[in-house]
C-alpha positions as CSV (number, residue, x, y, z in Angstrom):
1,M,2.5,-25.0,33.8
2,V,4.3,-26.0,30.5
3,N,1.4,-28.3,29.6
4,V,-1.1,-25.4,30.0
5,I,1.0,-23.2,27.8
6,I,1.3,-26.0,25.2
7,K,-2.5,-26.6,25.3
8,H,-3.3,-22.9,24.7
9,G,-0.3,-22.1,22.4
10,W,-2.4,-22.2,19.2
11,I,-4.9,-19.7,20.7
12,F,-2.0,-17.4,21.6
13,I,-0.9,-17.5,17.9
14,I,-4.4,-16.8,16.6
15,I,-4.9,-13.8,19.0
16,A,-1.4,-12.4,18.2
17,V,-1.9,-12.7,14.4
18,L,-5.4,-11.2,14.4
19,G,-4.2,-8.4,16.6
20,E,-1.2,-7.6,14.5
21,L,-3.3,-7.3,11.4
22,L,-6.2,-5.4,13.0
23,V,-4.8,-3.1,15.7
24,P,-3.0,-0.7,13.3
25,F,-6.3,-0.2,11.4
26,L,-8.2,0.4,14.7
27,L,-5.7,3.0,15.9
28,A,-4.9,4.8,12.7
29,P,-8.2,6.9,12.7
30,F,-7.0,8.5,15.9
31,Y,-3.7,9.6,14.3
32,K,-4.4,12.5,12.0
33,G,-2.5,12.3,8.8
34,Y,-1.4,8.7,9.2
35,S,-1.3,6.8,5.9
36,H,-1.5,3.0,5.8
37,S,0.1,2.9,2.3
38,T,3.1,5.2,2.8
39,M,3.9,5.0,6.5
40,A,5.4,2.1,8.4
41,I,3.3,0.5,11.2
42,S,5.9,1.4,13.8
43,A,5.1,5.1,13.2
44,L,2.0,4.5,15.3
45,G,4.3,4.0,18.2
46,S,6.6,7.0,17.5
47,K,7.2,9.7,20.1
48,G,4.7,12.1,18.6
49,S,2.0,9.6,17.9
50,P,-1.3,10.2,19.8
51,V,-1.8,6.4,19.9
52,R,1.7,5.7,21.1
53,I,0.7,4.1,24.5
54,P,-2.0,1.7,23.3
55,F,0.1,0.7,20.2
56,N,3.2,0.0,22.3
57,L,1.2,-1.9,24.9
58,W,-0.2,-4.1,22.1
59,M,3.3,-4.7,20.7
60,L,4.4,-5.9,24.1
61,T,1.4,-8.1,24.3
62,A,1.9,-9.6,20.8
63,G,5.6,-10.3,21.6
64,V,4.6,-12.1,24.8
65,L,1.9,-14.1,23.0
66,F,4.3,-15.2,20.3
67,L,6.9,-16.3,23.0
68,L,4.2,-18.3,24.8
69,S,3.2,-20.0,21.6
70,I,6.7,-21.5,21.0
71,P,6.3,-24.6,23.2
72,C,3.2,-25.7,21.3
73,I,5.0,-25.3,18.0
74,Y,8.0,-27.3,19.2
75,D,5.6,-29.9,20.7
76,A,3.8,-30.3,17.3
77,F,6.9,-30.6,15.1
78,G,9.7,-31.6,17.5
79,K,9.3,-35.3,16.8
80,V,9.3,-34.7,13.0
81,S,12.5,-32.7,12.9
82,K,14.1,-31.4,16.1
83,P,16.7,-29.2,14.3
84,L,14.1,-27.5,12.1
85,S,11.7,-27.1,15.1
86,V,14.4,-25.5,17.1
87,V,15.3,-23.1,14.3
88,T,11.6,-22.2,13.8
89,A,11.2,-21.6,17.5
90,L,14.4,-19.5,17.6
91,F,13.4,-17.3,14.6
92,L,9.9,-16.7,16.1
93,A,11.5,-15.8,19.5
94,V,13.9,-13.3,17.9
95,F,11.0,-11.7,16.0
96,A,8.8,-11.6,19.2
97,I,11.6,-9.8,21.1
98,G,13.3,-7.7,18.4
99,A,10.3,-6.7,16.3
100,C,7.6,-6.6,18.9
101,I,8.8,-6.2,22.5
102,F,11.7,-3.9,21.6
103,T,9.1,-1.7,19.8
104,C,7.4,-1.1,23.1
105,F,10.5,0.2,24.9
106,F,12.5,1.7,22.0
107,S,10.2,3.9,19.8
108,V,11.1,5.3,16.5
109,N,11.3,9.1,16.0
110,D,8.7,11.1,14.1
111,S,11.3,11.8,11.4
112,K,13.8,9.3,10.0
113,D,16.3,12.1,9.8
114,I,16.4,12.1,13.7
115,V,18.5,9.2,14.9
116,T,18.7,8.3,18.6
117,T,20.0,5.3,20.6
118,A,16.4,4.2,21.0
119,S,15.7,4.4,17.3
120,R,18.9,2.5,16.5
121,I,17.9,-0.3,18.8
122,H,14.4,-0.4,17.4
123,G,15.8,-0.5,13.8
124,A,18.2,-3.2,14.5
125,G,15.7,-5.3,16.4
126,S,13.0,-5.0,13.8
127,A,15.4,-5.6,10.9
128,I,16.8,-8.8,12.4
129,G,13.4,-10.0,13.6
130,F,11.7,-9.4,10.3
131,M,14.5,-11.1,8.3
132,L,14.4,-14.2,10.4
133,M,10.6,-14.3,10.6
134,L,10.5,-14.2,6.8
135,F,11.7,-17.8,6.7
136,V,9.2,-19.2,9.2
137,P,6.6,-19.9,6.4
138,L,9.3,-21.9,4.6
139,L,10.3,-23.8,7.7
140,L,6.6,-24.5,8.5
141,A,6.2,-25.7,4.9
142,I,9.1,-28.2,5.2
143,L,7.8,-29.4,8.5
144,S,4.3,-29.8,7.2
145,F,5.6,-31.8,4.2
146,K,7.4,-34.1,6.6
147,T,4.2,-34.7,8.5
148,G,2.3,-35.4,5.3
149,E,0.3,-32.2,5.5
150,K,0.7,-31.3,1.8
151,A,-1.9,-28.5,1.9
152,S,-0.1,-26.7,4.8
153,G,3.2,-27.2,2.9
154,I,2.0,-25.7,-0.3
155,I,0.5,-22.8,1.6
156,G,3.8,-22.2,3.3
157,I,5.8,-22.2,0.1
158,V,3.4,-19.9,-1.8
159,F,3.3,-17.4,1.1
160,F,7.0,-17.5,1.6
161,V,7.6,-16.5,-2.0
162,L,5.0,-13.7,-1.7
163,A,6.5,-12.5,1.6
164,L,10.0,-12.4,0.1
165,T,8.7,-10.3,-2.8
166,F,6.9,-7.8,-0.6
167,F,9.9,-7.7,1.8
168,V,12.2,-6.7,-1.2
169,L,9.7,-4.0,-2.2
170,F,9.5,-2.8,1.4
171,V,13.3,-2.4,1.5
172,M,13.3,-0.7,-1.9
173,A,10.6,1.8,-0.9
174,D,13.0,3.7,1.3
175,K,15.5,4.3,-1.6
176,P,15.7,7.8,-3.1
177,E,15.5,6.5,-6.6
178,F,12.1,5.0,-6.1
179,Q,10.5,8.1,-4.5
180,N,7.3,9.3,-6.2
181,T,6.7,5.8,-7.7
182,V,4.4,3.0,-6.6
183,I,7.4,1.3,-5.1
184,A,7.6,4.1,-2.5
185,K,4.4,2.7,-0.7
186,E,6.4,1.5,2.3
187,G,3.4,0.9,4.5
188,L,1.5,-1.2,1.8
189,W,4.5,-3.5,1.3
190,Q,5.1,-3.9,5.0
191,R,1.4,-4.9,5.6
192,L,1.4,-7.3,2.7
193,N,4.7,-8.8,3.9
194,L,3.3,-9.3,7.4
195,L,0.1,-10.8,6.0
196,C,2.1,-13.4,4.0
197,I,4.4,-14.2,6.9
198,Y,1.5,-14.7,9.3
199,A,-0.9,-16.6,7.0
200,P,0.8,-20.0,7.1
201,L,1.3,-19.7,10.9
202,F,-2.3,-18.8,11.3
203,Y,-3.4,-21.7,9.1
204,V,-1.4,-24.2,11.1
205,A,-2.7,-22.7,14.3
206,M,-6.3,-22.9,13.2
207,K,-5.8,-26.5,11.9
208,N,-4.3,-27.7,15.2
209,F,-6.7,-25.7,17.3
210,A,-9.7,-27.2,15.5
């Protein structure tokens, strides 16, 4: 069973990453008034969202796919550096559970002013998951350099810097002093942050799958 999961792990990553980037754009047209540039992706799964069920089911699926991909990542890099491989696997697991699976069961509210136990759990899980996942490109870069894959290493470093930049902008977007400025485009920064986080993982997956 483990061998089967390892064999198909890269496919799980490819499907999860493509889905994470495409599903919000596919569902948004069915949510009147939704804005990709100003609204967070999680709003698609809020209590008042007309696409709440399909979005949350996808988040559950994405989380499971990321979890199933962990054995193949460890199998690919474990011999190079066991500690770094364990940390990479752990960070990906926390992201899969906290930022994906938790989203399915603990939805945000339609307004940020309304705080419930579910929204607190969602917020904490997403925050921890995103912060840890932010370092996965850097970890993959280090592991790639250790295996002699310079191209993968450079890609990881570049996208880590970009992801960090967009993450900072995403955090700043919610601050009152930046409202009515370009920095307030919370949805845009979150999408760019995710794109940069996923890009090195997707590249490694495609390289190993091919």
